[in-house]
N, C-alpha and C positions, 0 to 999 in steps of 0.2 A: 686288425683290418687287413694287413698284408698277407696274413696267413689264409684268410677267406679268399682273397683274390688269387693267390698261388694254387689253391685247390682246383681251380678251373683252368689251369695252364694245360693239362692234357686235352681237355675239350677244345681249347684254342688251337692247339697243334693239329688235332683231328680236323677242325674246320679248314686249316691251311691245306690239308691233304685233299679235302673236297674241292677246294679251289684249284688245285693242281690237275684235277682229272681232265678237265676240258683242254687245257694247253697241251697235255701229254698226248691225248687223242688227236688233237689238231696237228701237232708236230709230226706224228706218225702219217697222217693223211697227206701232209705236205712234203713228206719224205725228208724231213729234217731229223734224221734218225739219231745223230749224236745229241742234239738238243733234247729229243724225246727221252733218250737214255738218262741223261743227267737229271731231268725232271723226275723221271721214274725212280731214279736212285734217291733223290731228296724225299719223294713220297715214302719209299721203303724205310729210310732212316727215321722219318717223322713217326712212322707206325711203331717202330721199335722204341723210340724216345718216349712217346706218350704212354705206351704200356709200361715202360720202366718207371716213369715218374708216378703213374697211378699205383703201381704195386709197392714201390719202395717207400713212398711217403703217405700212402693210403689216400691219395687224392682221387678216389673213385666216386662217380656219380651215376645215377640211373640214366641220365642223358648220354653220358660218355659210353656206358655199356651198350647203348643202342646205336650211337653214331659211329663208333669205332669200326664194328664189323660191317656196318652199312657202307662206310667209305671204302673199305677194302673190297667189298663185293661189287660196288659200282665201278671201281677202277679195273678190277679183274674182268668183269663182264664187258666193259667198254673196250678194253684191250683185246679181248677175244674177238669181238665183233669187227674192230678195225683190222686186226691181223688176218682174219678170214677174208675181209675185203681185199687185203694185199696179197692173198693167196699164200699166206705163211702158215696158217692153221686150217685143217679141213673144216669145211662148212658143217659137216655132219657132227663133228666134235663140238663145235661152237653151239649148235642147236641143242645138243645133249646137255651141255654144261648149263646153258641158260634155262632150258626146260627143267632141269633138276632144281635149280635155285627157285624158280617160279612155283614149282610143285611144293617145295619145303615152306616157302613163305605163305603160299595159299593154304597149305595144310595147317600151319600154325594159326592163321586167322580163323579157319573153320573150327579148329579145336577150341580156340578161345571163345568163339561165339556159341558153339553147340554143346561143348563139354564143360569148360571152365579154365581158369588160369593155368598156365603151364610154365613153371620155372625149369629151364633146361640149360645143360651144358652141351656143346658140340660133341658128338660121338667121335672116337679116335680116328675112324676112317675118313670122316669129314675133315678133320684137321690135316690128315695126310693128303687128302684130295686138294685142299686149298694150298698147301705147301707145293705140291707137284705142279699145280696150275701156275703158281708164282714163278717157279723155276723155269717152266716152259716159256712163259711170256718174257721173262728176263733174258733168257738165252736167245730168243728170237730177236729181241731189240738189239742185243749185243751183236748178233750176226749181221743184222741190217746196218748197224752203225759203224762197226769196226772191222770185222774179219769173219770169213766163212770157216765153218768147221764141219765135221762129218755129219751127214744127214741122219746117220743111224742113231746118234744121240737123240735128235728130235723125234725120230720114229719111236724109240723106246719110251720117251716121255709121253708122247701122244697115246701110246698104248697103256701106260701107267695111269694117265688121267682118265682114260676111257674106262678102265676097270674100276678104279676107285670111285669114279662118279657113279657108276651103276651100283656098286656095293653100298655107298652111302645112301643112295636113293632108296634101296631096299631096306636098309637098316632103319632110316628115319621112318619110312612107311610102317614097318613092322612094330617099332617101339611106340609110335603114336596110336596105331590101331589097337595095340595091347592095352595101353593106358585108357583109351576111350572105352573099350569093352569093360574093363575093370570098373571104371567110373559108372558106367550105365548099370552094371550089375549090382554094385553096392549102393548106388544112389547117394554117394557122398556129395556134399555141398561144397563147391569151390575147392576142389582138390588141387594140390600142388604136386606135380610130378617132375622128375628129373630124367632126362635122357642120358643114359650111361651105358 
């Protein structure tokens, strides 16, 4: 009985991360930057912890596989929007990042509806893009909360996020289009494809 309950511990931790999103964004808007940083740090540690528990003990679930990246995505998207409002991130970069995410989610839904099930893993450039987004947001919150540092670091990160966002957009579009064309040509029923 205890084993069954522990299996869902990573999902519980992920739910806590969902709960933290609103306070983090509110703290940023209210300019309570140190508080926002500590909450953001807790959210980041919880992300690492639930992933570690899921992999090490095999406590993985289909719900967790859906909720974990969704929590990360909502936190990053919300942080980008608020930091853009605070004039810390260029508005055009925020629009690009959010537009890319909407494009990918919309593309996945369209593929699922018109083509078939799609089992996928994030492409490597997408993982790099998410990492760079996280670093950019973290450094901006640290700068707001504690101390200033060279703008050049932020400028390089903005450029890196811009490039990897475009590349991941192109790669996802290309891979999904290729799989859709293959499916339509062979007429396979309920194909399962992996993005790699």
